[in-house]
N, C-alpha and C positions, 0 to 999 in steps of 0.2 A: 521236049526242049523247044521245039519250034513254036508251040503255043505260047510260051513265055515271051518270045521275041516278037510275036504278033501284037503284043501289048506295047504300044509305042512309049508309054510312060515308064514301064519297067525297063525297056531297052535303054532309054536315056539315063535313067537313074543308075542302071547297071554300068553303062559306059562312063558315067561321071565318077562312080566309085572306083572303077578300073583305072581311069586316068589319074585320079588322086592317089590311089594305092601304088601305081607304077612309079609316079614321080617321087613319092615318099620313100619307096623301097630303094630306088637309085640313090637319092640324097642321103638317106640314113646309112646305107652301106658304105658309101663314099666317105661320109664323115667319120664312121668307125675306123676305116683304113687310115684316114688322115690323123686321127688321134693316136692310133697305134704306131704310125710312122713318126709323128712329131714327138711323141713321148714314149718311145719304145721301151725305156727302162722303168716307166711309171704307169703300170696298168690301171692305177686309180683314175686316171683321166678318162679312159674309155668307159669305166664303170660309172663315173659321175655323169658322163654324157647320157648314158642309159637312164640314170636317175632323173635327168631333166625331161625325159619322156613320160615317166610314171608319176612323179611327185605332183604335177599339176592337177591330177585327178582329185587328190585330197583337198585341193584348194577350191575347186569349182563344182564338186559332185553334188552339193546340196541345191544347186540352182539349175544345172543343165536339164534335169528332168522336168522341173517346173516350167522352164522356157519351152521345152518340146511340147508340153501339154497345154500351155496357155497362149503361146504366140504362133505365128505362121511358120509351120515346119519347113516349108519350101524356102522361105526367105532366110531362115536360120542356116540351112544347109548351104545355100548360095553364098551368103555373106562370110561364112567360114572360109570358103575358097578364096574370096577377094582378100580377106585379112591375111591369110597364110601366104598368098602371093606377095603382098607388100612386105611381110616379115622376111620372106626369102630374099627379096631384093636388098633389104637392109642387112641381112646376114652376109651377103656378098661383100658389102663395104666393110663390115666388121672383120671378116676374114682377111681382107686386104690389109687392114690396119693392125692385124694380129692382136686383137683384144680378146683374149681367151675368156675372161669372166663375162664379157658382154655376149660372146657366142653362146655360152651356157644360158644366159638370161633370155636370149631370143629363142633358143630351142625350148626353154620352159614355157614361154608365152605361146609359141606355135602349138605346142602340145596341148596347152590349156584351151586354145581355140578349137582344136580338133575334137575335144571332148563334147562340144556342142553339136558336132556333125552327126555322130552315130545314133544317138537317141532320136533325133529328128528324122534321119534317113530311114532308120528301122521302122519307126512309126508310120511313115508314109508308105513303105512297102507293105506293111500289114493291111493298109487300106486299098492298095491297087492290085493285090493278088487274091485269088480265091484260095480257100483252105486246101483244096486238093492240089494246088500248085506249089505249096510250101516244100514238099519233099523234092520236087524237081528243081526248084530254085536252090535248095540246099545242096543237092548234088552238083549243080552248076557252080555254086560258090566254092565248094571244096575243090573242084577241078581247077578253077581259076587260082585258088590259093596254091595248088600244086604247081601251076605255071609260074607263079611268083617265086616259089621255092626253087624251081628249075633255073629260072633266068634272072631273078632279082639280084642275088648276090653277085652273079657273074657280070650282069650289066653294071652294077655298082663298081665292081673292080675295074671293068673296061673303061667306064666313064672317068674313074679316078686316075687311071694310068694314062689315058690318052687326052682327056679334057682337063684334068686337074680338079681340085675340089670346087673351084668356081664354076667350071663347066657342068659338073654334076648338080650343083645347086640350081643352076639355070634350067636344067632339065626338070628338076623338082618343081620349080616355079611354073614351068609350062604345064605340068600336070594339074596344078591347082587352077590355072587359068582355064583350061579345057573343062575341068570339072564344074567350075562356077558357071560357065556359059551353057553347058548342057542342062544343069539344074534349072537355070533361068528359063530355058526353052520348054520345060515340062508344063503340061496342062493337067493340073491335079484338082480334083473337086474340093470345094471349100470345106466340106464336112470332113475330109481327110486331112487337109492342112490345119484346120482349126476345129477339132471335134468338140471342144468345150466352149466354142463361141469366140467372138472377137475380143481381144484385149490389147491395150496399149501399154508400152513400157512404163510410161509415167504413172499408170494406174497400179503397177505392181508394188506392193508394200511388203515390208519385212514380215508382217503377219501372214500375208499370202504365201510367201516362200516357206515359212515355218509350217503353215498348215498343210501345204502340198507335200513338204518333206515328211511330216508325220504321217500323212495319208499314205505315202508310198511305203514306208516301213511297216505301217499298220496292215496294209494289204498283203505284204509279204508274210508277216507274222501270222496272219489268219489263214494262210494256205500252206499246210505243212509240207506238201510235196515241193512247192515253189521255194519254201524256206530251206529245205534240205538241199535242193539243187544250188541255190545261191550260196549256202554255207560251204558247199564243196568248192566254189570258186575262190573262197578265201585261202584254202590250202593250195589250190592251183596257182594262186598268185605267188606264194612262196616258192613253188616249183619253177614257175616261169622266170623268176628273178635269177635263179641259178642257171636255168637252161639257156637264157639269153647269152650269158657270158662263157659258158662251158666250151662251145666249139672254138671261139676265138682264142681263149687262153690255152686250150688243149693243143691247137695247131701252132700257135705263136711260141709257147714256152715249153712244149713237151715233144710233140710228134714231128713237126715240120717247121722249125724256126726260120729256115732259109727259103721256104716256099709256102708260107702260111696262106698267102692270098689265093694261090692256085688251089690248095686243098680246102680252103673255106668255100671256094666256088664249087668244088666237087661235093662238099658236104651239102650245099644248097641244092645241087642237081639231084643228089641221091635222096635227100629228104623229100624233094618235090616229086620225084618219080614214085616214091613210096606213098605219098599222099594221093597222087593221081590213081594209082592202082588200088589203094585203100578205099577211095571214093566209089570205084566200080564194085568192089567186093562188098562194101557195107550195104549197098542197095539190095543185094541178094541175101545178105545175112539177116537183115531185119524182116525179110519175108519168110524166112525159115525159123527164126528164133525170136523170142521176145526181146524188145529193144534193151531192157535193163540187163538181160543176159549178155548181149553183145557188148554193152558198156563195161560190165564187170570183167569180162574176158580181156578187153582192151586194156583196162587199168592194170590187171595182174601182169599181163605180158609186157606192157610198157615199163613197169617198175623193175621187172627182172632184166629186161634188155638194158636199161640205163645203168643198173648195177654192174652188168657185164662190161659196159664201156669203160668202167674204172680200171680194168685190168688190161685194156688193149695197149699194145706197144708199137703197132704199125699203122700208119695213116690210112692205107687202103683197107685194112681190116675194119678200122673205125668207120670209114665211109660206107662199107658194105653193111655193117650192123645198123647204121643210121637209116639205110633204105628200109630195113625190116621195121625199125622203130616208127618210121613215118607211116607205114601201113597200119600198124596197130594203134597209133595215136588218132588216126582219122575217124574210126568209129566213135571214139570218145567225143570228138568235136561235134559230130553229127547228132548222136543220140542225146548227149547231155543237155544240149540246148533245145532239143526237139519238143519239149513241153511248153516252151515260152508262148508261142502264138495261141495255143489252145488254152493255157491257164490264165492269161492276162487279158483283161478287158481293154478294148482299143483306147478308151478314155484314160486308162491308167498306164498304158504302155511306156510312155516317156518316163514317168516317175519310177517305174519298176526297172526299166533298162538302165536308168541313171545310177542304180545301186550296184550294178554288176561291175562296172569299171572301178569304183572306189574300193569295193571289197577285194577285187583282185590286186589293184595297184598298191593297196596298203601292205599286203603281203609281199608283193614284188619289190616295193621300195625298201621294206625291211631287209629282205635278202640282199638286194644290191648295196644297201648301206653297210651291212656286215661285210660284204665282199670288199667294198672300198676301204673299210677300216682295217680288216684283218687278213686280207689276201695280199701276198703269200706268207706273211710273217707268222700268222697263227693258223689260218685255214689253208689246207692244201687242196689241189685238184681232186685227189682221191676222196677227201672228205665231202667235197661238193657233190660228187657223183653219188656217194652213199646217202647223203642228205636227200637228194632228189628222188632216188629210187625208193628209199624207205617211206617217204611221204606219199608217193604214188600207191605203194602197197597199203599204206594207212588209209587212203581214200577208198581203195578197193574194199578194205575191211568195213569201214563205216557205211558205205553205200550197200554192201552186201547184207548188212544187218538191218538197214532201214528202208531201202527202196522197195523191195518186194512187199513188205507189209503196208507201206503207204499207198502203193499202187492198188493192192487188194481193197483197201479202205476207200479209194477214190473210184474213178470211172474206168480204170483199167487202161491198157495201152492201145486198144483197138481204135484205129482212126486217128491216133495222135500224130499230127504232122511233124515233119522235121523242121529244123530251124530255117527261117527265110534269110536271104542275104540282105544286109549283112548284120548278123548279130555278133555279139562278142564271144569268140571262141577261146577256150582256156589255153589252147596251144597254138594260137594264131601267131606263128613265128614270123610271118611276113610283116614287116614293120608297118603299122598303120597309124602310128601316133605322132607322126611329124606334121 
C-alpha cells in the first residue's frame, strides 16, 4: 500500500476521486432525505431523482469513450470538476426557489458531466500504475468504498439535519472544487494523457465519433471473455436499480417509518463494515481459490441473502443480514472487474470503459422506471426483493456455465490483476454519479 502512495500522481488522483466521491455522497444522500421528507407520501419523486443519475448515461455514452481516447484525459477529468461545481451552485439557487423540475434537470446535467470523468480517470490510472500494483489499488479502492458506506449516509443525514439541504449541497460543491484543483496539479506524461496523439475539439467529426463507437463495440465483440463480463453488467444494472431503492423504501414504509433516517445510517454502516471485512477476506480467498470460483460463490450467496431479506420483519435483523451481504458482494466487485486492465489495450481503454456505464444504466433506468410507475400500486417490496435475488442467482448460473470454459480457452487466471481504482463496480452503492 505504501508503494502506491509513493507515486505522487496516483496519490493526487486518488485524493481527487476521494474528494469528489465524498462530496457527491453527502449531497446525494441529503437530497434523497429531502425528497422523502418533502414528498413523504409520493415515493415516485425519490425514484425519479435516482433516474436523473442513471438516464444521462444513455444520452452521452457514445461520446464519453471517444473523448477519453482522443482528447487530453487530464483536462477532461479536471473540467468535469469545475462544471459540476458551477452546477452545484446553480442547484442551491433553484432549491431556494423551489423549482422541482429544474432541480431534476440540474441533477441530470451534473450526472451527464460525471460520465466523462470515469473513463478519463480510469485510463490515466492504467498508465500511472504498474500491472503488479492493480491488485493493491483494488483492495485500497474497496476499503475506501467501505468507508463511504460506513460514513457516507450518516454524514448525509447529519448534514441534512444540521445544515439543511443547502448546506449539504455546499459541501458537495467543495468536494468538486478540491477534486478539480488536485487533478490540475498532477504531472502526467503526455503519452498517458493522449495515447492516440493530439486532437482538437473542432477536428472531431460525427464520422470520427461513429468510427470510435463501432471500434469499441467491435473490440468487445471480438473478445469473448470481455463480452461475457460486460454482458453480466447489463443484468447487474437491473439489480442495481432495485437495490438502490430497497433500503430506503424498506425502512420508510415497512420496518421503521418513524426512524428511517437512523436505520438507513445503520444500514450504511453495516454494509460498509461488511465491505471492509470482505475486502480483507477476498485478498486471501483469491490466493487459495481460482478467482472465478470466488466470484460464483459470492453471486450464489448474495442471491440467497437478498431473497432472505424479503422476509425480515425487524430493522436490526435487516441491518445484521446486510453486514453479511456486504461481505459476499465485495468479492464480486473485485473479481468481476479484475480482467479489465489485462484484457483491454491502453489505446482502447476509454472506448471499452465507456460501454460499461450505459450497459448498466440501461438496466438500472428500466428498473427505476418500473418502480416509479408501478410501486406500490402494482409492485410490492417483496416482489422487488424476489426480483433482485432471482437475477443474482441467474447471473450465477450464466457465469457458472460460461466463465470456466472461456478461461480455459484463454490465457487462464494466473497473473490476472484485480481492477484498478476506480473502475465501474456493479454494486458500487456509494453514489458516484452526482
